[in-house]
N, C-alpha and C positions, 0 to 999 in steps of 0.2 A: 407522564400522566398523573392526575391527583392521587390515585391508590398507590403507586409506587412512591410518591412523594410522602403520604402517610406512613408507610412502611418503611422509607428510609429514615422519617424523623424519629419514629420509634425505635429502630435499631442503634441511632444515633444515641437517643436517651437511655437506652438500656446499657451502652458503653459508658456512658458519662458517670460521675458520681452518685448521683440522685437520679431516680425516675422521675420524668417529667410526667404528671398523670395526665396534661392535657393532650398527650399523644395517644392515649387509651382511646382508640375511636375506631369504628368501622363504617366507609365510606356509603354502605347498603344500609344502615340503619334508618334513614328516613324513608327509604321506599320499603323496607320490609314493614315499618310500624303502619305505612299506609295499606300495604295490601293482606298484613296477616294481623288482627286486632289482638291477638295472644302475645304475641311480641311487645306490641306497645304496653299492655296490661303489664307484661313481666320487667320490661324497663323501668316504667313509672314506679312500679312498687319497689324494683331495687334501688332508686334514685330516692325512694321516700324513707331508706333506713340509713341515708347519709354516708355512703362510703367515699371513700377519695378518687374512685374512678368507677363509672358502671361502662361497659360496652359489650356489643354482641359479638358472638363469635360466625364467622361465614356469611350465610345467608340468614342466620337469626336461630341458628338450631339451640344456642346456648347463649344465656346472659351472663355476663362475667361481672362480679365487684370486687374491688379491692381495699383492703382494711390494712392499718397498720398494726394491728394486734391480733393474736391467735384469740384471745376472749372475745372479740369483735367480730372474729370470723363464725365462732359457735354461736353466738347470738343471732347473726343474720340468718343462718341455717335454720336454727329453731324458728325464726320470723316466717321465713320462706316456707317452711313446712307447714305452719300453722294456716298461713295463706293459702295453700293446696298445691304448691310448687315442689318438684322435686329439687334437692339441694346436696351438694358435696362441699366438702371443705377441703380445699388445696393448698398446700404450702410451696411457695418457690424459694429458691436460694441463689443468688446471682452473684457467683465469686468475683472478688475484687482484684 
């Protein structure tokens, strides 16, 4: 199915030398944005901050942004909070 191929492509990207940011996506995003304008607002706002990737988790409970540098993470958190969103900065480490 399309969802499994999305997951397989993301896992393949994570196993590679560099993350393919085009694989950071959620097949439910379009429908979630149609049903819930709050999800669309969060995604649109996140995209306005120009991260490397924007995607929602699950059925839209969280919208994630990926940035290259810690300083950008903190800046985006501040911008999100100023816009009325709850935001957290999470750092990930993918061992080679």
